[in-house]
VOKE-975369 format. One record per residue (C-alpha): residue in one letter; x, y, z; residue number from 1. Coordinates in nm, 4 decimals. Example, Ala and Ser with C-alpha at 12.3 -4.5 7.8 and 13.67 -1.06 7.14 Angstrom:
REM VOKE-975369
<site><finu>a</finu><xx>1.2300</xx><yy>-0.4500</yy><zz>0.7800</zz><paza>1</paza></site>
<site><finu>s</finu><xx>1.3670</xx><yy>-0.1060</yy><zz>0.7140</zz><paza>2</paza></site>
***
This chain:
REM VOKE-975369
<site><finu>q</finu><xx>4.6093</xx><yy>-3.1216</yy><zz>4.3510</zz><paza>1</paza></site>
<site><finu>v</finu><xx>4.3960</xx><yy>-3.0873</yy><zz>4.7349</zz><paza>2</paza></site>
<site><finu>q</finu><xx>4.3174</xx><yy>-3.3119</yy><zz>4.9771</zz><paza>3</paza></site>
<site><finu>l</finu><xx>4.0697</xx><yy>-3.2776</yy><zz>5.2429</zz><paza>4</paza></site>
<site><finu>v</finu><xx>4.0560</xx><yy>-3.4882</yy><zz>5.5108</zz><paza>5</paza></site>
<site><finu>e</finu><xx>3.7300</xx><yy>-3.5202</yy><zz>5.7167</zz><paza>6</paza></site>
<site><finu>t</finu><xx>3.6496</xx><yy>-3.5906</yy><zz>6.1121</zz><paza>7</paza></site>
<site><finu>g</finu><xx>3.3828</xx><yy>-3.5425</yy><zz>6.3306</zz><paza>8</paza></site>
<site><finu>g</finu><xx>3.1526</xx><yy>-3.8065</yy><zz>6.1853</zz><paza>9</paza></site>
<site><finu>g</finu><xx>3.0257</xx><yy>-4.0920</yy><zz>6.4419</zz><paza>10</paza></site>
<site><finu>l</finu><xx>2.6818</xx><yy>-4.1855</yy><zz>6.6091</zz><paza>11</paza></site>
<site><finu>v</finu><xx>2.4873</xx><yy>-3.9173</yy><zz>6.8070</zz><paza>12</paza></site>
<site><finu>q</finu><xx>2.1150</xx><yy>-4.0065</yy><zz>6.9696</zz><paza>13</paza></site>
<site><finu>p</finu><xx>1.8093</xx><yy>-3.8051</yy><zz>6.8259</zz><paza>14</paza></site>
<site><finu>g</finu><xx>1.8464</xx><yy>-3.4088</yy><zz>6.9959</zz><paza>15</paza></site>
<site><finu>g</finu><xx>2.2313</xx><yy>-3.4393</yy><zz>7.0143</zz><paza>16</paza></site>
<site><finu>s</finu><xx>2.5225</xx><yy>-3.2017</yy><zz>6.8242</zz><paza>17</paza></site>
<site><finu>l</finu><xx>2.8852</xx><yy>-3.2814</yy><zz>6.6833</zz><paza>18</paza></site>
<site><finu>r</finu><xx>3.1194</xx><yy>-3.0651</yy><zz>6.4389</zz><paza>19</paza></site>
<site><finu>l</finu><xx>3.2197</xx><yy>-3.1941</yy><zz>6.1372</zz><paza>20</paza></site>
<site><finu>s</finu><xx>3.5664</xx><yy>-3.0134</yy><zz>6.0514</zz><paza>21</paza></site>
<site><finu>c</finu><xx>3.7282</xx><yy>-3.0594</yy><zz>5.6969</zz><paza>22</paza></site>
<site><finu>a</finu><xx>4.1082</xx><yy>-2.8364</yy><zz>5.6361</zz><paza>23</paza></site>
<site><finu>a</finu><xx>4.2280</xx><yy>-2.8219</yy><zz>5.3237</zz><paza>24</paza></site>
<site><finu>s</finu><xx>4.5789</xx><yy>-2.9208</yy><zz>5.1833</zz><paza>25</paza></site>
<site><finu>g</finu><xx>4.7977</xx><yy>-2.9402</yy><zz>4.8755</zz><paza>26</paza></site>
<site><finu>s</finu><xx>4.8324</xx><yy>-2.6749</yy><zz>4.6305</zz><paza>27</paza></site>
<site><finu>i</finu><xx>4.5712</xx><yy>-2.4457</yy><zz>4.7205</zz><paza>28</paza></site>
<site><finu>f</finu><xx>4.4349</xx><yy>-2.1010</yy><zz>4.5699</zz><paza>29</paza></site>
<site><finu>n</finu><xx>4.1703</xx><yy>-1.9927</yy><zz>4.5591</zz><paza>30</paza></site>
<site><finu>l</finu><xx>3.8971</xx><yy>-2.1503</yy><zz>4.7582</zz><paza>31</paza></site>
<site><finu>v</finu><xx>3.5795</xx><yy>-1.9741</yy><zz>4.5676</zz><paza>32</paza></site>
<site><finu>a</finu><xx>3.3435</xx><yy>-2.2025</yy><zz>4.7940</zz><paza>33</paza></site>
<site><finu>m</finu><xx>3.2933</xx><yy>-2.4512</yy><zz>5.0059</zz><paza>34</paza></site>
<site><finu>g</finu><xx>3.0665</xx><yy>-2.7457</yy><zz>5.2331</zz><paza>35</paza></site>
<site><finu>w</finu><xx>2.9865</xx><yy>-2.9754</yy><zz>5.2873</zz><paza>36</paza></site>
<site><finu>y</finu><xx>2.6815</xx><yy>-3.2424</yy><zz>5.0975</zz><paza>37</paza></site>
<site><finu>r</finu><xx>2.5439</xx><yy>-3.5954</yy><zz>5.2474</zz><paza>38</paza></site>
<site><finu>q</finu><xx>2.4383</xx><yy>-3.8739</yy><zz>5.0761</zz><paza>39</paza></site>
<site><finu>a</finu><xx>2.1556</xx><yy>-4.1701</yy><zz>5.2941</zz><paza>40</paza></site>
<site><finu>p</finu><xx>2.1241</xx><yy>-4.5315</yy><zz>5.0318</zz><paza>41</paza></site>
<site><finu>g</finu><xx>1.9036</xx><yy>-4.4887</yy><zz>4.8536</zz><paza>42</paza></site>
<site><finu>k</finu><xx>1.8253</xx><yy>-4.1563</yy><zz>4.8048</zz><paza>43</paza></site>
<site><finu>q</finu><xx>2.0539</xx><yy>-3.8365</yy><zz>4.5682</zz><paza>44</paza></site>
<site><finu>r</finu><xx>2.3096</xx><yy>-3.6084</yy><zz>4.7054</zz><paza>45</paza></site>
<site><finu>e</finu><xx>2.1399</xx><yy>-3.3160</yy><zz>4.9006</zz><paza>46</paza></site>
<site><finu>l</finu><xx>2.3894</xx><yy>-3.0026</yy><zz>4.9430</zz><paza>47</paza></site>
<site><finu>v</finu><xx>2.3760</xx><yy>-2.9767</yy><zz>5.3023</zz><paza>48</paza></site>
<site><finu>a</finu><xx>2.4875</xx><yy>-2.6228</yy><zz>5.3301</zz><paza>49</paza></site>
<site><finu>r</finu><xx>2.7836</xx><yy>-2.3936</yy><zz>5.1735</zz><paza>50</paza></site>
<site><finu>i</finu><xx>2.9720</xx><yy>-2.0648</yy><zz>5.2363</zz><paza>51</paza></site>
<site><finu>n</finu><xx>3.1100</xx><yy>-1.9026</yy><zz>4.9500</zz><paza>52</paza></site>
<site><finu>s</finu><xx>3.4505</xx><yy>-1.6659</yy><zz>5.0497</zz><paza>53</paza></site>
<site><finu>g</finu><xx>3.2960</xx><yy>-1.3698</yy><zz>5.0997</zz><paza>54</paza></site>
<site><finu>g</finu><xx>3.1135</xx><yy>-1.5588</yy><zz>5.4252</zz><paza>55</paza></site>
<site><finu>n</finu><xx>2.7603</xx><yy>-1.5880</yy><zz>5.2153</zz><paza>56</paza></site>
<site><finu>t</finu><xx>2.5954</xx><yy>-1.9027</yy><zz>5.3556</zz><paza>57</paza></site>
<site><finu>y</finu><xx>2.3597</xx><yy>-2.1360</yy><zz>5.1801</zz><paza>58</paza></site>
<site><finu>y</finu><xx>2.1603</xx><yy>-2.3712</yy><zz>5.3840</zz><paza>59</paza></site>
<site><finu>a</finu><xx>1.8839</xx><yy>-2.6566</yy><zz>5.2753</zz><paza>60</paza></site>
<site><finu>d</finu><xx>1.5533</xx><yy>-2.6133</yy><zz>5.4335</zz><paza>61</paza></site>
<site><finu>s</finu><xx>1.5767</xx><yy>-2.9601</yy><zz>5.6310</zz><paza>62</paza></site>
<site><finu>v</finu><xx>1.8475</xx><yy>-2.8387</yy><zz>5.8386</zz><paza>63</paza></site>
<site><finu>k</finu><xx>1.8059</xx><yy>-2.3897</yy><zz>5.8132</zz><paza>64</paza></site>
<site><finu>g</finu><xx>1.8136</xx><yy>-2.3127</yy><zz>6.2079</zz><paza>65</paza></site>
<site><finu>r</finu><xx>2.0246</xx><yy>-2.6423</yy><zz>6.3638</zz><paza>66</paza></site>
<site><finu>f</finu><xx>2.3472</xx><yy>-2.6490</yy><zz>6.0948</zz><paza>67</paza></site>
<site><finu>t</finu><xx>2.5694</xx><yy>-2.3788</yy><zz>6.0835</zz><paza>68</paza></site>
<site><finu>i</finu><xx>2.8737</xx><yy>-2.3666</yy><zz>5.8605</zz><paza>69</paza></site>
<site><finu>s</finu><xx>3.1632</xx><yy>-2.1323</yy><zz>5.9250</zz><paza>70</paza></site>
<site><finu>r</finu><xx>3.4917</xx><yy>-2.1255</yy><zz>5.7652</zz><paza>71</paza></site>
<site><finu>d</finu><xx>3.8739</xx><yy>-2.0390</yy><zz>5.8813</zz><paza>72</paza></site>
<site><finu>n</finu><xx>4.0777</xx><yy>-1.9208</yy><zz>5.5574</zz><paza>73</paza></site>
<site><finu>a</finu><xx>4.3470</xx><yy>-1.8796</yy><zz>5.7295</zz><paza>74</paza></site>
<site><finu>k</finu><xx>4.3516</xx><yy>-2.2974</yy><zz>5.7787</zz><paza>75</paza></site>
<site><finu>n</finu><xx>4.2330</xx><yy>-2.3428</yy><zz>5.4892</zz><paza>76</paza></site>
<site><finu>t</finu><xx>3.9337</xx><yy>-2.5123</yy><zz>5.7286</zz><paza>77</paza></site>
<site><finu>v</finu><xx>3.5871</xx><yy>-2.5046</yy><zz>5.6808</zz><paza>78</paza></site>
<site><finu>y</finu><xx>3.2542</xx><yy>-2.6683</yy><zz>5.9505</zz><paza>79</paza></site>
<site><finu>l</finu><xx>2.9838</xx><yy>-2.7801</yy><zz>6.0507</zz><paza>80</paza></site>
<site><finu>q</finu><xx>2.8298</xx><yy>-2.7390</yy><zz>6.3504</zz><paza>81</paza></site>
<site><finu>m</finu><xx>2.4887</xx><yy>-2.9837</yy><zz>6.3233</zz><paza>82</paza></site>
<site><finu>n</finu><xx>2.2547</xx><yy>-2.9527</yy><zz>6.6645</zz><paza>83</paza></site>
<site><finu>s</finu><xx>1.8908</xx><yy>-3.0855</yy><zz>6.7070</zz><paza>84</paza></site>
<site><finu>l</finu><xx>2.0593</xx><yy>-3.3900</yy><zz>6.5054</zz><paza>85</paza></site>
<site><finu>k</finu><xx>1.7883</xx><yy>-3.6114</yy><zz>6.3718</zz><paza>86</paza></site>
<site><finu>p</finu><xx>1.7479</xx><yy>-3.9636</yy><zz>6.2925</zz><paza>87</paza></site>
<site><finu>e</finu><xx>1.7398</xx><yy>-3.8530</yy><zz>5.8998</zz><paza>88</paza></site>
<site><finu>d</finu><xx>1.9990</xx><yy>-3.6202</yy><zz>5.9541</zz><paza>89</paza></site>
<site><finu>t</finu><xx>2.1794</xx><yy>-3.9753</yy><zz>5.9116</zz><paza>90</paza></site>
<site><finu>a</finu><xx>2.3566</xx><yy>-4.0460</yy><zz>5.5639</zz><paza>91</paza></site>
<site><finu>v</finu><xx>2.7226</xx><yy>-3.9874</yy><zz>5.4981</zz><paza>92</paza></site>
<site><finu>y</finu><xx>2.8591</xx><yy>-3.6584</yy><zz>5.4369</zz><paza>93</paza></site>
<site><finu>l</finu><xx>3.0938</xx><yy>-3.4480</yy><zz>5.1897</zz><paza>94</paza></site>
<site><finu>c</finu><xx>3.3147</xx><yy>-3.1966</yy><zz>5.2193</zz><paza>95</paza></site>
<site><finu>y</finu><xx>3.3472</xx><yy>-2.9691</yy><zz>4.8359</zz><paza>96</paza></site>
<site><finu>v</finu><xx>3.6096</xx><yy>-2.7716</yy><zz>4.7665</zz><paza>97</paza></site>
<site><finu>v</finu><xx>3.5823</xx><yy>-2.5766</yy><zz>4.5061</zz><paza>98</paza></site>
<site><finu>s</finu><xx>3.9143</xx><yy>-2.3446</yy><zz>4.3669</zz><paza>99</paza></site>
<site><finu>r</finu><xx>4.0292</xx><yy>-2.1108</yy><zz>4.0863</zz><paza>100</paza></site>
<site><finu>r</finu><xx>4.3661</xx><yy>-2.0815</yy><zz>3.9341</zz><paza>101</paza></site>
<site><finu>a</finu><xx>4.4688</xx><yy>-1.8377</yy><zz>3.6455</zz><paza>102</paza></site>
<site><finu>g</finu><xx>4.0954</xx><yy>-1.8234</yy><zz>3.5729</zz><paza>103</paza></site>
<site><finu>v</finu><xx>4.0170</xx><yy>-2.2303</yy><zz>3.5758</zz><paza>104</paza></site>
<site><finu>r</finu><xx>3.7980</xx><yy>-2.4292</yy><zz>3.8545</zz><paza>105</paza></site>
<site><finu>a</finu><xx>3.8847</xx><yy>-2.7051</yy><zz>3.9730</zz><paza>106</paza></site>
<site><finu>d</finu><xx>3.6368</xx><yy>-2.9296</yy><zz>4.2310</zz><paza>107</paza></site>
<site><finu>y</finu><xx>3.7292</xx><yy>-3.1655</yy><zz>4.4991</zz><paza>108</paza></site>
<site><finu>w</finu><xx>3.5537</xx><yy>-3.3683</yy><zz>4.7442</zz><paza>109</paza></site>
<site><finu>g</finu><xx>3.6590</xx><yy>-3.5552</yy><zz>5.0303</zz><paza>110</paza></site>
<site><finu>q</finu><xx>3.6869</xx><yy>-3.8703</yy><zz>5.1084</zz><paza>111</paza></site>
<site><finu>g</finu><xx>3.3029</xx><yy>-3.8711</yy><zz>5.3620</zz><paza>112</paza></site>
<site><finu>t</finu><xx>3.2405</xx><yy>-3.9454</yy><zz>5.7173</zz><paza>113</paza></site>
<site><finu>q</finu><xx>2.9523</xx><yy>-4.1346</yy><zz>5.8095</zz><paza>114</paza></site>
<site><finu>v</finu><xx>2.6794</xx><yy>-3.9118</yy><zz>6.0377</zz><paza>115</paza></site>
<site><finu>t</finu><xx>2.4557</xx><yy>-4.1889</yy><zz>6.2281</zz><paza>116</paza></site>
<site><finu>v</finu><xx>2.1640</xx><yy>-4.0745</yy><zz>6.4697</zz><paza>117</paza></site>
<site><finu>a</finu><xx>2.0157</xx><yy>-4.3374</yy><zz>6.6623</zz><paza>118</paza></site>
<site><finu>a</finu><xx>1.9236</xx><yy>-4.4064</yy><zz>7.0199</zz><paza>119</paza></site>
***
């Protein structure tokens, strides 16, 4: 089993910044991808950003140019730097990792951390 611990959420004013961290622990093997989803009430869960083991990244159009995803493989940690935050960024942000062991894929989710952007 893999456990994900998220930190960094909170309340911030429009235009502000937050940095989310997600540290993986437990039976860690090959983490082929790591990323962040978000979900707001009444909306479908949205992939915000992801990064694979080779460092290739993906960003949703709504956050491109404002958010940056990175990872520290030695620490099994993924980060999401969020700048120029907007009220529409308000959501529960969930860390997501994909691991592979002996050719078997397993997906893991964090508990989620609330990000609220409001004046």
